N, CA, C, O and the ligand as a Tripos MOL2 file, in Angstrom:
@<TRIPOS>MOLECULE
protein
  225   223    57     0     0
PROTEIN
NO_CHARGES

@<TRIPOS>ATOM
      1 N         -20.5960   13.6460  -62.0740 N.3       1 MET1
      2 CA        -21.1070   12.5750  -61.2320 C.3       1 MET1
      3 C         -22.6210   12.5110  -61.3420 C.2       1 MET1
      4 O         -23.2610   13.4940  -61.7150 O.2       1 MET1
      5 N         -23.1920   11.3650  -61.0200 N.am      2 GLU2
      6 CA        -24.6150   11.1440  -61.2500 C.3       2 GLU2
      7 C         -25.4200   11.2000  -59.9620 C.2       2 GLU2
      8 O         -24.9320   10.8770  -58.8790 O.2       2 GLU2
      9 N         -26.6460   11.6130  -60.1120 N.am      3 CYS3
     10 CA        -27.5900   11.6200  -59.0000 C.3       3 CYS3
     11 C         -27.9160   10.1850  -58.5880 C.2       3 CYS3
     12 O         -28.2720    9.3650  -59.4350 O.2       3 CYS3
     13 N         -27.7990    9.8780  -57.3010 N.am      4 PRO4
     14 CA        -28.1550    8.5290  -56.8450 C.3       4 PRO4
     15 C         -29.6450    8.2400  -57.0070 C.2       4 PRO4
     16 O         -30.0700    7.0850  -57.0020 O.2       4 PRO4
     17 N         -30.4200    9.2980  -57.1490 N.am      5 ASN5
     18 CA        -31.8710    9.1640  -57.2220 C.3       5 ASN5
     19 C         -32.3690    8.8940  -58.6380 C.2       5 ASN5
     20 O         -33.2180    8.0270  -58.8430 O.2       5 ASN5
     21 N         -31.8360    9.6420  -59.6270 N.am      6 CYS6
     22 CA        -32.3800    9.5450  -60.9860 C.3       6 CYS6
     23 C         -31.3030    9.4190  -62.0610 C.2       6 CYS6
     24 O         -31.6260    9.3130  -63.2440 O.2       6 CYS6
     25 N         -30.0270    9.4290  -61.6660 N.am      7 SER7
     26 CA        -28.9000    9.2450  -62.5900 C.3       7 SER7
     27 C         -28.6470   10.4120  -63.5330 C.2       7 SER7
     28 O         -27.8470   10.2930  -64.4620 O.2       7 SER7
     29 N         -29.3130   11.5290  -63.3090 N.am      8 GLU8
     30 CA        -28.9560   12.7390  -64.0530 C.3       8 GLU8
     31 C         -27.7040   13.3500  -63.4330 C.2       8 GLU8
     32 O         -27.2140   12.8920  -62.4010 O.2       8 GLU8
     33 N         -27.2010   14.3910  -64.0850 N.am      9 LYS9
     34 CA        -25.9450   14.9880  -63.6410 C.3       9 LYS9
     35 C         -26.1350   15.8420  -62.3860 C.2       9 LYS9
     36 O         -27.1060   16.5890  -62.2650 O.2       9 LYS9
     37 N         -25.1870   15.7140  -61.4570 N.am     10 LEU10
     38 CA        -25.1640   16.5950  -60.2960 C.3      10 LEU10
     39 C         -24.2280   17.7640  -60.5550 C.2      10 LEU10
     40 O         -23.1420   17.5980  -61.1090 O.2      10 LEU10
     41 N         -24.6660   18.9450  -60.1460 N.am     11 GLU11
     42 CA        -23.8450   20.1390  -60.2830 C.3      11 GLU11
     43 C         -23.5220   20.7000  -58.9060 C.2      11 GLU11
     44 O         -24.2980   20.5710  -57.9600 O.2      11 GLU11
     45 N         -22.3440   21.3300  -58.8220 N.am     12 VAL12
     46 CA        -21.9880   22.0360  -57.5960 C.3      12 VAL12
     47 C         -22.8580   23.2830  -57.5050 C.2      12 VAL12
     48 O         -22.9230   24.0750  -58.4460 O.2      12 VAL12
     49 N         -23.5110   23.4470  -56.3950 N.am     13 HIS13
     50 CA        -24.4440   24.5540  -56.2140 C.3      13 HIS13
     51 C         -24.0730   25.3160  -54.9620 C.2      13 HIS13
     52 O         -24.1450   24.7810  -53.8550 O.2      13 HIS13
     53 N         -23.6740   26.5640  -55.1320 N.am     14 ARG14
     54 CA        -23.2340   27.3630  -54.0010 C.3      14 ARG14
     55 C         -24.3820   28.2340  -53.4930 C.2      14 ARG14
     56 O         -25.0650   28.9000  -54.2710 O.2      14 ARG14
     57 N         -24.5800   28.2160  -52.1880 N.am     15 MET15
     58 CA        -25.5710   29.0790  -51.5740 C.3      15 MET15
     59 C         -24.9080   29.7780  -50.3930 C.2      15 MET15
     60 O         -24.5580   29.1350  -49.4040 O.2      15 MET15
     61 N         -24.7380   31.0800  -50.4950 N.am     16 CYS16
     62 CA        -24.0480   31.8370  -49.4560 C.3      16 CYS16
     63 C         -22.7120   31.1510  -49.1400 C.2      16 CYS16
     64 O         -21.8650   31.0320  -50.0260 O.2      16 CYS16
     65 N         -22.5110   30.7060  -47.9200 N.am     17 ARG17
     66 CA        -21.2490   30.0750  -47.5710 C.3      17 ARG17
     67 C         -21.3540   28.5640  -47.5650 C.2      17 ARG17
     68 O         -20.4770   27.8820  -47.0340 O.2      17 ARG17
     69 N         -22.4000   28.0430  -48.1410 N.am     18 ARG18
     70 CA        -22.5720   26.5960  -48.1460 C.3      18 ARG18
     71 C         -22.5820   26.0730  -49.5670 C.2      18 ARG18
     72 O         -22.9550   26.7800  -50.5030 O.2      18 ARG18
     73 N         -22.1760   24.8500  -49.7120 N.am     19 VAL19
     74 CA        -22.1620   24.2100  -51.0170 C.3      19 VAL19
     75 C         -22.9810   22.9350  -50.9470 C.2      19 VAL19
     76 O         -22.8620   22.1400  -50.0150 O.2      19 VAL19
     77 N         -23.8060   22.7690  -51.9500 N.am     20 ARG20
     78 CA        -24.5420   21.5210  -52.0870 C.3      20 ARG20
     79 C         -24.2700   20.9600  -53.4730 C.2      20 ARG20
     80 O         -23.8050   21.6720  -54.3630 O.2      20 ARG20
     81 N         -24.5620   19.6890  -53.6460 N.am     21 MET21
     82 CA        -24.6430   19.1210  -54.9710 C.3      21 MET21
     83 C         -26.1180   19.0950  -55.3420 C.2      21 MET21
     84 O         -26.9440   18.5720  -54.5950 O.2      21 MET21
     85 N         -26.4480   19.6680  -56.5090 N.am     22 ARG22
     86 CA        -27.8440   19.6870  -56.9370 C.3      22 ARG22
     87 C         -27.9960   18.9420  -58.2500 C.2      22 ARG22
     88 O         -27.1810   19.0760  -59.1630 O.2      22 ARG22
     89 N         -29.0490   18.1620  -58.3200 N.am     23 CYS23
     90 CA        -29.3220   17.3700  -59.5140 C.3      23 CYS23
     91 C         -29.9670   18.2300  -60.5870 C.2      23 CYS23
     92 O         -30.8690   19.0150  -60.2950 O.2      23 CYS23
     93 N         -29.5130   18.0890  -61.8270 N.am     24 THR24
     94 CA        -30.1000   18.8220  -62.9410 C.3      24 THR24
     95 C         -31.3940   18.1680  -63.4030 C.2      24 THR24
     96 O         -32.1410   18.7610  -64.1810 O.2      24 THR24
     97 N         -31.6680   16.9640  -62.9390 N.am     25 GLY25
     98 CA        -32.8870   16.2520  -63.3130 C.3      25 GLY25
     99 C         -33.9970   16.4630  -62.3110 C.2      25 GLY25
    100 O         -34.9550   17.1900  -62.5730 O.2      25 GLY25
    101 N         -33.8670   15.8260  -61.1620 N.am     26 CYS26
    102 CA        -34.9400   15.8540  -60.1620 C.3      26 CYS26
    103 C         -34.8180   17.0180  -59.1880 C.2      26 CYS26
    104 O         -35.6790   17.1940  -58.3260 O.2      26 CYS26
    105 N         -33.7470   17.8240  -59.3150 N.am     27 LYS27
    106 CA        -33.5370   19.0140  -58.4850 C.3      27 LYS27
    107 C         -33.2780   18.7030  -57.0140 C.2      27 LYS27
    108 O         -33.2740   19.6030  -56.1740 O.2      27 LYS27
    109 N         -33.0690   17.4670  -56.7160 N.am     28 LYS28
    110 CA        -32.7720   17.1080  -55.3380 C.3      28 LYS28
    111 C         -31.3940   17.6470  -54.9670 C.2      28 LYS28
    112 O         -30.4710   17.6170  -55.7820 O.2      28 LYS28
    113 N         -31.2570   18.1390  -53.7390 N.am     29 GLU29
    114 CA        -29.9730   18.6380  -53.2700 C.3      29 GLU29
    115 C         -29.3730   17.6680  -52.2630 C.2      29 GLU29
    116 O         -30.0650   17.0890  -51.4260 O.2      29 GLU29
    117 N         -28.0660   17.5170  -52.3760 N.am     30 TYR30
    118 CA        -27.3350   16.6230  -51.4800 C.3      30 TYR30
    119 C         -26.2890   17.4140  -50.7200 C.2      30 TYR30
    120 O         -25.6530   18.3140  -51.2680 O.2      30 TYR30
    121 N         -26.1170   17.0690  -49.4570 N.am     31 HIS31
    122 CA        -24.9750   17.5960  -48.7210 C.3      31 HIS31
    123 C         -23.7220   16.9300  -49.2810 C.2      31 HIS31
    124 O         -23.7570   15.8010  -49.7710 O.2      31 HIS31
    125 N         -22.6180   17.6650  -49.1910 N.am     32 ILE32
    126 CA        -21.3730   17.1090  -49.7230 C.3      32 ILE32
    127 C         -21.0490   15.7600  -49.0790 C.2      32 ILE32
    128 O         -20.6340   14.8160  -49.7510 O.2      32 ILE32
    129 N         -21.2480   15.6940  -47.7760 N.am     33 HIS33
    130 CA        -20.8750   14.4500  -47.1010 C.3      33 HIS33
    131 C         -21.7400   13.2680  -47.5190 C.2      33 HIS33
    132 O         -21.3360   12.1160  -47.3620 O.2      33 HIS33
    133 N         -22.9310   13.5490  -48.0520 N.am     34 GLU34
    134 CA        -23.8050   12.4600  -48.4870 C.3      34 GLU34
    135 C         -23.2860   11.7830  -49.7440 C.2      34 GLU34
    136 O         -23.5280   10.5970  -49.9690 O.2      34 GLU34
    137 N         -22.5700   12.5450  -50.5580 N.am     35 VAL35
    138 CA        -22.0860   12.0090  -51.8320 C.3      35 VAL35
    139 C         -20.5590   11.9720  -51.8930 C.2      35 VAL35
    140 O         -19.9730   11.7740  -52.9570 O.2      35 VAL35
    141 N         -19.9220   12.1670  -50.7260 N.am     36 ALA36
    142 CA        -18.4620   12.2890  -50.6810 C.3      36 ALA36
    143 C         -17.7540   11.0620  -51.2620 C.2      36 ALA36
    144 O         -16.6860   11.1900  -51.8610 O.2      36 ALA36
    145 N         -18.3370    9.8870  -51.0910 N.am     37 ASP37
    146 CA        -17.6880    8.6770  -51.5970 C.3      37 ASP37
    147 C         -17.8780    8.5060  -53.1030 C.2      37 ASP37
    148 O         -17.3310    7.5730  -53.6890 O.2      37 ASP37
    149 N         -18.6450    9.3920  -53.7340 N.am     38 GLN38
    150 CA        -18.8850    9.2860  -55.1750 C.3      38 GLN38
    151 C         -18.2640   10.4250  -55.9660 C.2      38 GLN38
    152 O         -18.4000   10.4790  -57.1880 O.2      38 GLN38
    153 N         -17.5850   11.3340  -55.2820 N.am     39 LEU39
    154 CA        -17.0360   12.4980  -55.9770 C.3      39 LEU39
    155 C         -16.0430   12.0710  -57.0500 C.2      39 LEU39
    156 O         -15.1560   11.2540  -56.8040 O.2      39 LEU39
    157 N         -16.2060   12.6380  -58.2470 N.am     40 ASP40
    158 CA        -15.2370   12.3670  -59.3050 C.3      40 ASP40
    159 C         -14.2180   13.5170  -59.3630 C.2      40 ASP40
    160 O         -14.3480   14.5040  -58.6390 O.2      40 ASP40
    161 N         -13.2250   13.3800  -60.2140 N.am     41 ASP41
    162 CA        -12.1460   14.3660  -60.2690 C.3      41 ASP41
    163 C         -12.6710   15.7530  -60.6120 C.2      41 ASP41
    164 O         -12.2570   16.7470  -60.0160 O.2      41 ASP41
    165 N         -13.5860   15.8130  -61.5780 N.am     42 GLU42
    166 CA        -14.1300   17.0980  -62.0110 C.3      42 GLU42
    167 C         -14.8260   17.8030  -60.8510 C.2      42 GLU42
    168 O         -14.6580   19.0070  -60.6540 O.2      42 GLU42
    169 N         -15.5970   17.0550  -60.0980 N.am     43 THR43
    170 CA        -16.3410   17.6390  -58.9810 C.3      43 THR43
    171 C         -15.3920   18.0550  -57.8660 C.2      43 THR43
    172 O         -15.5540   19.1220  -57.2750 O.2      43 THR43
    173 N         -14.4140   17.2260  -57.5830 N.am     44 GLU44
    174 CA        -13.4550   17.5750  -56.5410 C.3      44 GLU44
    175 C         -12.7010   18.8530  -56.8850 C.2      44 GLU44
    176 O         -12.3960   19.6650  -56.0120 O.2      44 GLU44
    177 N         -12.4110   19.0150  -58.1600 N.am     45 GLU45
    178 CA        -11.7040   20.2140  -58.5940 C.3      45 GLU45
    179 C         -12.5580   21.4570  -58.3530 C.2      45 GLU45
    180 O         -12.0570   22.4830  -57.8930 O.2      45 GLU45
    181 N         -13.8420   21.3590  -58.6650 N.am     46 LYS46
    182 CA        -14.7450   22.4900  -58.4250 C.3      46 LYS46
    183 C         -14.8620   22.7730  -56.9350 C.2      46 LYS46
    184 O         -14.8470   23.9300  -56.5130 O.2      46 LYS46
    185 N         -14.9750   21.7290  -56.1510 N.am     47 LEU47
    186 CA        -15.1140   21.9190  -54.7080 C.3      47 LEU47
    187 C         -13.8530   22.5130  -54.0980 C.2      47 LEU47
    188 O         -13.9150   23.2080  -53.0830 O.2      47 LEU47
    189 N         -12.7170   22.2420  -54.7140 N.am     48 SER48
    190 CA        -11.4590   22.7460  -54.1680 C.3      48 SER48
    191 C         -11.3810   24.2670  -54.2500 C.2      48 SER48
    192 O         -10.5550   24.8860  -53.5800 O.2      48 SER48
    193 N         -12.2450   24.8710  -55.0740 N.am     49 MET49
    194 CA        -12.2960   26.3290  -55.1550 C.3      49 MET49
    195 C         -13.0370   26.9270  -53.9610 C.2      49 MET49
    196 O         -13.0020   28.1360  -53.7350 O.2      49 MET49
    197 N         -13.6940   26.0780  -53.2170 N.am     50 TYR50
    198 CA        -14.5260   26.5530  -52.1050 C.3      50 TYR50
    199 C         -13.9700   26.1260  -50.7550 C.2      50 TYR50
    200 O         -14.7200   25.7370  -49.8600 O.2      50 TYR50
    201 N         -12.6880   26.1980  -50.6190 N.am     51 THR51
    202 CA        -12.0750   25.6860  -49.3980 C.3      51 THR51
    203 C         -12.4950   26.4570  -48.1590 C.2      51 THR51
    204 O         -12.4160   25.9330  -47.0470 O.2      51 THR51
    205 N         -12.9430   27.7020  -48.3360 N.am     52 SER52
    206 CA        -13.3330   28.5020  -47.1780 C.3      52 SER52
    207 C         -14.7660   28.2450  -46.7480 C.2      52 SER52
    208 O         -15.2270   28.7580  -45.7290 O.2      52 SER52
    209 N         -15.4470   27.4580  -47.5270 N.am     53 ILE53
    210 CA        -16.8650   27.2270  -47.2520 C.3      53 ILE53
    211 C         -17.0480   26.0610  -46.2880 C.2      53 ILE53
    212 O         -16.3790   25.0320  -46.3750 O.2      53 ILE53
    213 N         -17.9660   26.2660  -45.3850 N.am     54 ILE54
    214 CA        -18.2370   25.2340  -44.3880 C.3      54 ILE54
    215 C         -19.0740   24.1280  -45.0260 C.2      54 ILE54
    216 O         -20.1390   24.3810  -45.5870 O.2      54 ILE54
    217 N         -18.5750   22.9120  -44.9290 N.am     55 TYR55
    218 CA        -19.3550   21.7630  -45.3880 C.3      55 TYR55
    219 C         -20.1450   21.2400  -44.2050 C.2      55 TYR55
    220 O         -19.6200   20.5090  -43.3670 O.2      55 TYR55
    221 N         -21.3940   21.6150  -44.1450 N.am     56 ASP56
    222 CA        -22.1880   21.1660  -43.0080 C.3      56 ASP56
    223 C         -23.0190   19.9490  -43.3720 C.2      56 ASP56
    224 O         -23.7550   19.4300  -42.5320 O.2      56 ASP56
    225 ZN        -31.7480   13.4160  -59.5640 Zn       57 ZN57
@<TRIPOS>BOND
     1     1     2 1
     2     2     3 1
     3     3     4 2
     4     3     5 am
     5     5     6 1
     6     6     7 1
     7     7     8 2
     8     7     9 am
     9     9    10 1
    10    10    11 1
    11    11    12 2
    12    11    13 am
    13    13    14 1
    14    14    15 1
    15    15    16 2
    16    15    17 am
    17    17    18 1
    18    18    19 1
    19    19    20 2
    20    19    21 am
    21    21    22 1
    22    22    23 1
    23    23    24 2
    24    23    25 am
    25    25    26 1
    26    26    27 1
    27    27    28 2
    28    27    29 am
    29    29    30 1
    30    30    31 1
    31    31    32 2
    32    31    33 am
    33    33    34 1
    34    34    35 1
    35    35    36 2
    36    35    37 am
    37    37    38 1
    38    38    39 1
    39    39    40 2
    40    39    41 am
    41    41    42 1
    42    42    43 1
    43    43    44 2
    44    43    45 am
    45    45    46 1
    46    46    47 1
    47    47    48 2
    48    47    49 am
    49    49    50 1
    50    50    51 1
    51    51    52 2
    52    51    53 am
    53    53    54 1
    54    54    55 1
    55    55    56 2
    56    55    57 am
    57    57    58 1
    58    58    59 1
    59    59    60 2
    60    59    61 am
    61    61    62 1
    62    62    63 1
    63    63    64 2
    64    63    65 am
    65    65    66 1
    66    66    67 1
    67    67    68 2
    68    67    69 am
    69    69    70 1
    70    70    71 1
    71    71    72 2
    72    71    73 am
    73    73    74 1
    74    74    75 1
    75    75    76 2
    76    75    77 am
    77    77    78 1
    78    78    79 1
    79    79    80 2
    80    79    81 am
    81    81    82 1
    82    82    83 1
    83    83    84 2
    84    83    85 am
    85    85    86 1
    86    86    87 1
    87    87    88 2
    88    87    89 am
    89    89    90 1
    90    90    91 1
    91    91    92 2
    92    91    93 am
    93    93    94 1
    94    94    95 1
    95    95    96 2
    96    95    97 am
    97    97    98 1
    98    98    99 1
    99    99   100 2
   100    99   101 am
   101   101   102 1
   102   102   103 1
   103   103   104 2
   104   103   105 am
   105   105   106 1
   106   106   107 1
   107   107   108 2
   108   107   109 am
   109   109   110 1
   110   110   111 1
   111   111   112 2
   112   111   113 am
   113   113   114 1
   114   114   115 1
   115   115   116 2
   116   115   117 am
   117   117   118 1
   118   118   119 1
   119   119   120 2
   120   119   121 am
   121   121   122 1
   122   122   123 1
   123   123   124 2
   124   123   125 am
   125   125   126 1
   126   126   127 1
   127   127   128 2
   128   127   129 am
   129   129   130 1
   130   130   131 1
   131   131   132 2
   132   131   133 am
   133   133   134 1
   134   134   135 1
   135   135   136 2
   136   135   137 am
   137   137   138 1
   138   138   139 1
   139   139   140 2
   140   139   141 am
   141   141   142 1
   142   142   143 1
   143   143   144 2
   144   143   145 am
   145   145   146 1
   146   146   147 1
   147   147   148 2
   148   147   149 am
   149   149   150 1
   150   150   151 1
   151   151   152 2
   152   151   153 am
   153   153   154 1
   154   154   155 1
   155   155   156 2
   156   155   157 am
   157   157   158 1
   158   158   159 1
   159   159   160 2
   160   159   161 am
   161   161   162 1
   162   162   163 1
   163   163   164 2
   164   163   165 am
   165   165   166 1
   166   166   167 1
   167   167   168 2
   168   167   169 am
   169   169   170 1
   170   170   171 1
   171   171   172 2
   172   171   173 am
   173   173   174 1
   174   174   175 1
   175   175   176 2
   176   175   177 am
   177   177   178 1
   178   178   179 1
   179   179   180 2
   180   179   181 am
   181   181   182 1
   182   182   183 1
   183   183   184 2
   184   183   185 am
   185   185   186 1
   186   186   187 1
   187   187   188 2
   188   187   189 am
   189   189   190 1
   190   190   191 1
   191   191   192 2
   192   191   193 am
   193   193   194 1
   194   194   195 1
   195   195   196 2
   196   195   197 am
   197   197   198 1
   198   198   199 1
   199   199   200 2
   200   199   201 am
   201   201   202 1
   202   202   203 1
   203   203   204 2
   204   203   205 am
   205   205   206 1
   206   206   207 1
   207   207   208 2
   208   207   209 am
   209   209   210 1
   210   210   211 1
   211   211   212 2
   212   211   213 am
   213   213   214 1
   214   214   215 1
   215   215   216 2
   216   215   217 am
   217   217   218 1
   218   218   219 1
   219   219   220 2
   220   219   221 am
   221   221   222 1
   222   222   223 1
   223   223   224 2
@<TRIPOS>SUBSTRUCTURE
     1 MET1         2 RESIDUE 1 A MET
     2 GLU2         6 RESIDUE 1 A GLU
     3 CYS3        10 RESIDUE 1 A CYS
     4 PRO4        14 RESIDUE 1 A PRO
     5 ASN5        18 RESIDUE 1 A ASN
     6 CYS6        22 RESIDUE 1 A CYS
     7 SER7        26 RESIDUE 1 A SER
     8 GLU8        30 RESIDUE 1 A GLU
     9 LYS9        34 RESIDUE 1 A LYS
    10 LEU10       38 RESIDUE 1 A LEU
    11 GLU11       42 RESIDUE 1 A GLU
    12 VAL12       46 RESIDUE 1 A VAL
    13 HIS13       50 RESIDUE 1 A HIS
    14 ARG14       54 RESIDUE 1 A ARG
    15 MET15       58 RESIDUE 1 A MET
    16 CYS16       62 RESIDUE 1 A CYS
    17 ARG17       66 RESIDUE 1 A ARG
    18 ARG18       70 RESIDUE 1 A ARG
    19 VAL19       74 RESIDUE 1 A VAL
    20 ARG20       78 RESIDUE 1 A ARG
    21 MET21       82 RESIDUE 1 A MET
    22 ARG22       86 RESIDUE 1 A ARG
    23 CYS23       90 RESIDUE 1 A CYS
    24 THR24       94 RESIDUE 1 A THR
    25 GLY25       98 RESIDUE 1 A GLY
    26 CYS26      102 RESIDUE 1 A CYS
    27 LYS27      106 RESIDUE 1 A LYS
    28 LYS28      110 RESIDUE 1 A LYS
    29 GLU29      114 RESIDUE 1 A GLU
    30 TYR30      118 RESIDUE 1 A TYR
    31 HIS31      122 RESIDUE 1 A HIS
    32 ILE32      126 RESIDUE 1 A ILE
    33 HIS33      130 RESIDUE 1 A HIS
    34 GLU34      134 RESIDUE 1 A GLU
    35 VAL35      138 RESIDUE 1 A VAL
    36 ALA36      142 RESIDUE 1 A ALA
    37 ASP37      146 RESIDUE 1 A ASP
    38 GLN38      150 RESIDUE 1 A GLN
    39 LEU39      154 RESIDUE 1 A LEU
    40 ASP40      158 RESIDUE 1 A ASP
    41 ASP41      162 RESIDUE 1 A ASP
    42 GLU42      166 RESIDUE 1 A GLU
    43 THR43      170 RESIDUE 1 A THR
    44 GLU44      174 RESIDUE 1 A GLU
    45 GLU45      178 RESIDUE 1 A GLU
    46 LYS46      182 RESIDUE 1 A LYS
    47 LEU47      186 RESIDUE 1 A LEU
    48 SER48      190 RESIDUE 1 A SER
    49 MET49      194 RESIDUE 1 A MET
    50 TYR50      198 RESIDUE 1 A TYR
    51 THR51      202 RESIDUE 1 A THR
    52 SER52      206 RESIDUE 1 A SER
    53 ILE53      210 RESIDUE 1 A ILE
    54 ILE54      214 RESIDUE 1 A ILE
    55 TYR55      218 RESIDUE 1 A TYR
    56 ASP56      222 RESIDUE 1 A ASP
    57 ZN57       225 GROUP 0 **** ****
């Protein structure tokens, strides 16, 4: 999935018990809920591995 800011790739980024989406271009971090309507299958699959993590 793409960064809404610069269109570079977003990666799943885990920090302790939290997960963010982080851009490989501008390094901006997004809360999951901020990009929830844009999640693609690949990203959803990665996030499904973190079911115990709190999405704040
Ligand atoms: Zn970006």
